N, C-alpha and C positions, 0 to 999 in steps of 0.2 A: 760322309755317307748319313744318312737319318735311316733309323731303324726301320722304318715303316713302310722300305722301299724293296718289293719282291727283292728275292735272292739272282735272280736270275739278270735282273736290273746292277744290282751290287756286282755281280762278277762283270761287267763289262765297265763301270762307273769309276770302281775304288781303285785307290792305289794312284789317280793320275795327277799329273801335277798342277799346281795352281792356275788358275787360267788368266793369263796375264797376257798382253798386248806381243805377241810373237814368239807368246812359249809353244813348245812342243805338245798335242795331244798326248802323247804316252812317253815313259821314261824310255831312255837308253841306254844301252851296257855301256858303262865306264869302262875301258882298259887301262887301267893304272893301279900300280901294288902303291906308288907311294902321293903322297898329298904334302900340299905347303903346310909349314905349320903355323897355329893360330885358330883354329876351329876345330870342330868335334869330332873330327872325320880321323884323323891321325894314322891311319896304316892301312892297307889293302884287307888285312886277316879280318879289321873290325866291323867292315861296314862297306856295303856298295849301293848307288841309286838303284839297280837294279832288283836288290835284296830287299831293299826297301820295300817299294812298289808293292812286288809279291807278298812280302810278311805283310803288309797292310790289307793285303785285298784278302788272303786266306783268314787272317783276323777277324775280318768284317764278318764273311762267310760265317767262320766258326763260333763267333761272340767270345773272342779273344782276342790274344799277342800272340804272332805267327813270329817263324824262328825256319829258317832255311836251314838244308842241312847239304852235304855232298850228296846223298843217297838216301834212301831211307833205311837202309841201314846202320849209317852215320847218326842218325836220328835215333833209330833201337838200342843201338850200343848206349849214348847218352841219356835214354832214359833209364836202361838199367844200370847206372853207370849210379844212379839216385839213391840205391839199395844199398844200405850197408853191412861191410863184409859179413859174410853169413846171415845176413837178410835172406826172410823167406818170399820168392816171388810164386802167387799159383797161374798159371797161366794155362791155355788153353790145348787137349789132345789135338787138335786139329788147329792148323795156325799156317802160314807161313814158313816154309821150310828153314828158310833164310834165319829168321827170329829164334826158330825151337832150337836148329844147332846151334847158333850163339848162347843160348840159354844152357843149352847141355853141357855145353863148351866151359861155364864159366862153374854152374853145376859141378864138373865132373874135377876142375882145380881146385875146389873149394872156396870159390868167390862168393856163394849165393848158394843158399836151398832153394828146390824148385822142387814142387807139386802140379802133377797135370790134371787136368779136371774134364768132364763133357761140359761144356761150355753152356751149350743148352739147357742142362740141369741146375735149375736153379736152386735147389737145396744144397745138391752138392758144393755148386760153386758156394753160396752161404755158409757153409759151415766150414770149407778150406781156408776160407779167405780171415776167420778170426783172429787167426796166427798171424799172417801176414803183413810184408813190409809194404808190398806191391803185388796190384791184381791189375794182370795182362789179359786183355779183352780184345777179339778181333770177330766182326760181327757185320756181316755173313762171314763164317770163314772159308779161308782157301787151302783145298777147293772142295770140300765136304759143306758148304754152302749151307750150314748150320747157324740160324737165329738167338744169337742171347737175350736175355731179358733187363735190358740196359737198366731201365728205372730200377727195379729191383737189386741187382747187381752192383750198382753203384750206391745205394743205399744201403748195402750189406758192408761194402768197401767202408765206407767214410765211418759206420757205426763202428767198424774194426780199426780202424785208425789207419789202415792201408792207402797208400796213394793208388789210385786209379787210370788205367790209361786206355785209350779207345784204339785201336790200328783202324781207321774209319776209310782207307784205302778204296774198297769194294764200294761201300755208298754215295763219298764222295760227301763234301760241306750240303749240296743240293739236295739231299732226297735224306742227312740222317745231321743229328748236331749234336752231340754224346756231352760236352757242356753244359748243354742245357736241362741234361738229366744226372748232372751230380759228377760227371768223369774230372777229373784233374787234369789231364793232356789227354790231344788227338796230336794221333803220329798218322801222318802219310806217307806213301812212299808215291812223292808227285809225277816220279814218273811214268805212270800208269794213265788215267783219269783226267788227273791235273794239267799235264802238259799234254796229253793226248796225243801226238804224232810219232810215238817211238824212235824217238829223235835225242833225249835227254835224259840224263840220268841225276836224280835230283830227290831228296827229303823235305819234310818237314813236320814243325811240333808246333801247337796252339797252345796258350792254357790262358785262362781268366785269373792264375795269380799269382800278381807281381815280382814275389820271391822265388817262384820256380823257375820264374822267365828271366831272372837273373842268374842265377845259379848256371840255367842250359846256356845261355849265354856266354857265360865265361868258360864253359867244358867246353863250347863251338868253337870260343878263341884262342885257348890254351891247345888244344889238341888237335886243331887245324880242320876240325870237318866241312869244312868251306864249300859253299858252290863259286864258280867260275861266274864271273857277270853275265858272257852269253849264256850260259844254260840258267842261271836265275832270268835273263830274258824271254828265251824262247819257253819256259815253263809261263811268264806270265805270259805272254801272246797266247800260248796255247789256252790257257785258264779263260782265255777272254770267250771262247767260244763253248766252255764248257756244259751250258743249259741245251745248248743247238744241237751239239753233239751227244750227249747223254739223254736228250728225249727221242733221237732218232734210235740209238741201241737199245735205249729201254723196250721203246716197241718195236723194235725188231727180235729183241728175245724172246720177249712175251707169245709174237707169233710163234717161233721157233718151239719153242717150248710148248706148246699145242701139238703144230706137228709131229713133235719128237714122242709126246706118250702115246701117240696111235701106231710109230714104226715098230714092222717085227722084229729088228733085229734090237730095240733098245729096251733093256727090262727098266730099267728105274731114270726116269729124268729129277735133276734136285733142281729147284728153283721156287723161290718164295713165293713168287706171284701167283702159281697155282694153288686152286681153292685146296687141295688134299695137301699140298705140301706141309709138312709137320710145322715148319716153319712161320705159316702164312699168316695167321691171326696175328701171332704178335710183330710180322714188319709191318702189317697194317695199321697196329697201332703206334709204331713206330719211329716211321721211315715215312717219306711220303711220295716214296716210289719202291720198285723192286731192283732195279739195279739192271746191268747188262752182262752178268754170268751168269753162267749157268753150269751145271754136269752131269753126264750122260753117264750109264753103265751099260754095259755088254752082254748081262747073263752070265758074266764071270769068263770070258774070252778074252783076256789079254793080249794076245797074239792078233787077233781080231782088232781090237782096238787100239792097236799101232798101225794096223794095215790100213785101218781109215784114218787117222793123222795124216800117214805117208801118200794117201790117197784122191786128198782133195786137189783141186784144181784153183780154187778161189779163197779158200781160206787157210792161211801161215800157217804152217806147221813150226812153230817158234814158242819159248820161255817166257813170254811176256803177256803182257793185257793190257787192256784201257785204252787203246790207239783207236784211229778211223779205220784200222782194217780191221777184219775179223781174226780171229786166231783160234786153235784148239793144242791141247797136248796133252797126252797120256802122263799124265803126273808120279806114277810109279814108276816111269824110266828113269827116275832121277835114284840113286841110291839113298839118300838123305831125305826123299820124302818118308812119312811115318809110315810102318807098315801097317794102323789100320785103315789105310786108303784104300779102296779095293783096287788090287792090280790093271780091272780093265775100266776104270774110271776114265772120261776123258772131260777136261776141261774146256771151256766156250768160253773164249771173250767177245762179245758180237759185237760189230763195228757197223758205218754208216751207209754201207753197201744196202744194194734192193734187196726187200727179203729174198724175193723171188730167186734171183739169183744165189741166195746163199744158201735157201732150202734146195735147190735143185743138184748143187755141188755137194752140200752134206747126202742127200737122197743115193748121187751116183756110188759115193763112199761107202756108206752103206752095203749098199747091196754090193759091191764090186766082189 
């Protein structure tokens, strides 16, 4: 692919087989653990045609080289394994609970030291990162929807000599490209928007540093955190429609955010696309769109928030996001969610349905 193509074109055409007579238009999953000796494939744990195609596409979208993993948590664990024993990780106080839980677990065993920060507070993060080995950034954060100043934090991390990883799951490479701001690594739970159909568990890392890529590929190979060929192929097939899915879902999210602002049962809407959102100006400067995730609060009524989630007929009450179907969840129903997330907060993952239908279902559940 050439760099002058729009990302919405790259997402469709990158990672395709060579155009020769009788060649397939797209890669197919290869179901084999074993390969004839003499080539560079070696063994099923070392590589797969479907992985290659997905990794090439993600790499071109993010501006680096991709690596796929069995899950987003497998990708996150591989990044954490880069930290020297006893090293310091600076991480957001609000982020995906699985990542924070693993960091807490490793800190409790002495594997690493951990400092939590308000990732939207640039001064606080810049001060904390001065002695860090790894700066973990998530932006927008899950589920608080805080927006980090990526250029400033990447600059501070580089000045301190820390590795910088950005979880780009919410924004996707179509809305935000952290490597261009100076990040060393970009991580995705490709289960979410990348695959986009709630039918596969998959993770990915992209880096422009060849040495880091080689180290992480070795960790994946030796620890066995590999995706199956079918999972990689499904992820690639889903990725082909990301631009269209995201365009519709993002439009729906903006429509709903404005409607929810006026709803008498809603006390706060968290969405960086709203002009008065604390992260709006920052998101506008570093993102090409505001995404399809938002959160609402119901004035402290946690029981009411739970009833809303259980009263929708179209929205799916589920603990994932980024699919074609709209999903919602009260995040504090999970004991692992950090206590600073309001108990009445509902995270909304907006899908591609008709916006009027989504609104009507939300409205009746809020009124119930």
